N, C-alpha and C positions, 0 to 999 in steps of 0.2 A: 539472319542478322546482317544488316548492312555495315560493312567494314568502315565506311566513311563516317558513320554516326556512332561508332564504337568508342565508348569511354570506359576506361578501366580504372575504377577507384573502388575503394571499400564500400562507399555509399551506393555504388551502381550495381554490385554484384547480386543483391536479392532480385533486383528487376530483370537482370540478364537471365537468371535462373528461371524466373516466372515466365519470361518470354520463350525460353527453350521448352518448358513444360506446355505452354500454350500451343506452340508450333507442333511439338511431338504428339500431342494428344488431339489435334484437330481433326485427323481422320480415323485415328484408331484409339481405342480406350486402353491406354497403357497404364499400368499401376505406378505412376510416378508420384509418390506420396511423401517424398523427402525422408525415407527411412533407408537404413543400410540395406535392407532386402531389395529395394528398388534399384540399387547399383548394378544388380545382376542384369536388369532390363537395359540399363545404360551401357553396360559392357556389349550386350547384343546389338544395341543400336550402332555402336561404333564399329562392330564387325560388319555390319551392313554398309557403313561409310567406306570401310576399307575395300570391300568387294567391289564398290562402284569404280574404283580405280582413280579417284581424284587424289591429288597431292595435297600435302599439308597446307600450302598457300591457298588453294582452292577451298579448303575446309576451315580456314582460320576463324571465321564468324561462328559457324556451328560448334567448333571445338571450344570457343570461349563460352558459349551458352551451356555446353555440356559441363565444362569446368566449373562454371559458376553454380550449377546445380550440385555437382559433387561437393563443393565448398559449402553450399547451404545444408547439405546432409550433415557435414561436420558441425556446422553452426547448431542445427536443430537436434541432432542426436548425440553429439559429443561435447557440447559446451564450448565450441570454438567461437571466435569473433573474427570478422574480416578486418584486416589491417592494411593500410597503405604503407608501401616500403619506400623509404626515401631514395631519390635518384642516386645519391652517393653512397648508399649502403651496399656492402658486399652481397647481400642476399638478392638485391635487384639484378645484379649480373649473373648470379647463379640460377635464379628463378626464371629470368628472362621475361618476367611480368611484373608490373608495378603493385601487385597485391598478393597477400597470402592469408592463411588461416592460422590465427594464434590459438593454441590449445589451452586448456586450463592450467597446465603446468608451465606455460610460457613459451614453449617451442612453437616455432612458425613452420607450417607446412604449405606445400605448393600444389593445390588441387588443379590449378590450370595446367601447370607443367606436366603433372601426372596424366592428365587427360590426353595431352599431346603425345606422351610416351605410349599410352594405350593405343592410339591410332597408329603411330609409327612402328612400334615394335610388335604389338599384337596381344593375344590372350595372356601371355605371361606377365603382363603389366595390369592385370585385373583391378578395376576400380573398387569392386566389392572387397577383394582381398586387402587392397590399400587401406580401406576404412577399418577392416577388422584387425590389422596389424599395427595401426598408428599408436605411438606412444602418447601419453599425456591426456588421453580421453577421461572424461569424468565417468565414474562407474554407471553402468546401465541403470536405467530407471527400473526400480522394482516395484511390483505390485504389492499394495498393502493387503495383508490378510487379517481377518478378525481373529482375535485372541479368544480362545474358549476358556471360561472359568471352569473350575472342578464340577460345577453342576451342569455343565454343557451349554450354558448361555453365552452369547458373545459379550465379552468383557470390554473390548476396545480394539483399537488397531495397533498393529506394530509395524 
C-alpha cells in the first residue's frame, strides 16, 4: 500500500481490506475470508512482519491494510459499521486514526490501533482474541434447523 495514496475514511476501509487480501493471497492461498477464524492467519502474518525486523513506520501501509481487514471482519461478522471520527473528537486523539468501527450497541472500537498494537507488542495482543472478547457484537448467526412434528415430518424452520 502506497503511503502517499493512503486515504483513511470510513468509505475507503472496505477497499483497503480488499487490497490487503489481494496482496496477501497473490502468492499463497491463505484463508482470508473475513471470518473470525481468519484472524488467526492475520496474527501469524503479523508475526512474520515482526520477525522481518522492520519498524512501525516502515510497516504503516501494510498495517493499515491489515487493520482494515480486521475492521471488515467486525463489519461482516459482528454487525459493526465503519465511522469517521471528527477531528475535534476525543476518540480521534485516543485512536490516533480518523476511523473506527461502531458496534451494534453503539460502542466504537479501534481495529487499526489494535493491529498496530499487535505488531508492536506481540502475540498477547492477538487480533482473533480481540474479536472474540469485543463487547457489543450482535449474536452469532445461528443455523436454522428443521422442526420435526410428532409424526417425524419436517414442520418448518425455527
